[in-house]
C-alpha positions, -999 to +999 in steps of 0.1 A: +174-658+737+211-655+746+233-638+720+263-656+707+295-636+709+326-642+688+360-623+687+386-627+660+413-609+640+410-609+603+425-591+573+404-566+553+402-574+516+387-557+485+363-577+463+375-581+428+349-563+407+336-529+396+321-521+430+344-512+459+332-537+484+355-546+513+351-577+536+367-598+563+364-636+564+353-652+596+376-680+608+363-714+597+357-726+632+335-696+640+317-699+607+310-735+615+296-726+649+274-698+635+262-721+607+253-748+633+235-723+656+219-700+631+220-716+597+185-729+599+173-693+605+193-677+577+176-651+555+181-642+519+213-655+503+219-675+535+226-643+555+227-641+593+220-608+611+248-596+634+260-567+655+296-559+648+322-539+666+356-529+652+376-505+673+351-479+686+326-484+658+296-507+661+269-514+635+242-538+625+247-558+593+246-594+580+272-619+572+270-640+541+282-675+533+309-676+506+312-711+492+345-702+473+362-693+506+343-719+527+333-694+554+311-664+561+322-630+549+315-597+567+311-566+546+329-536+561+313-504+550+332-472+541+322-453+572+337-480+594+369-482+573+374-444+575+366-442+612+389-471+620+416-463+594+412-496+576+423-503+540+428-533+518+452-556+537+447-539+571+441-562+601+409-557+621+400-569+656+363-579+652+337-586+678+306-601+663+273-609+681+246-630+666+212-632+684+194-665+685 
């Protein structure tokens, strides 16, 4: 099947809690499109498998629906944040590919 490719800019934010998890929120229009195309195939916790590129760094991960924010959130692991010089409040240019 043809992969679905999305590009967007988003701010990195730190989850409020004991763990140091960092995320970006997908724009609502992109989240709606992903939900329409892939929501019926979602895995645990409603996750959708994706390949992500930020800067020169690419990795496989999942996006997760966040009902509080009304969109999907993308976890940004420490290795990516270090490699791409991202911190809480940084802006990231994201390319996300979901395979049907």
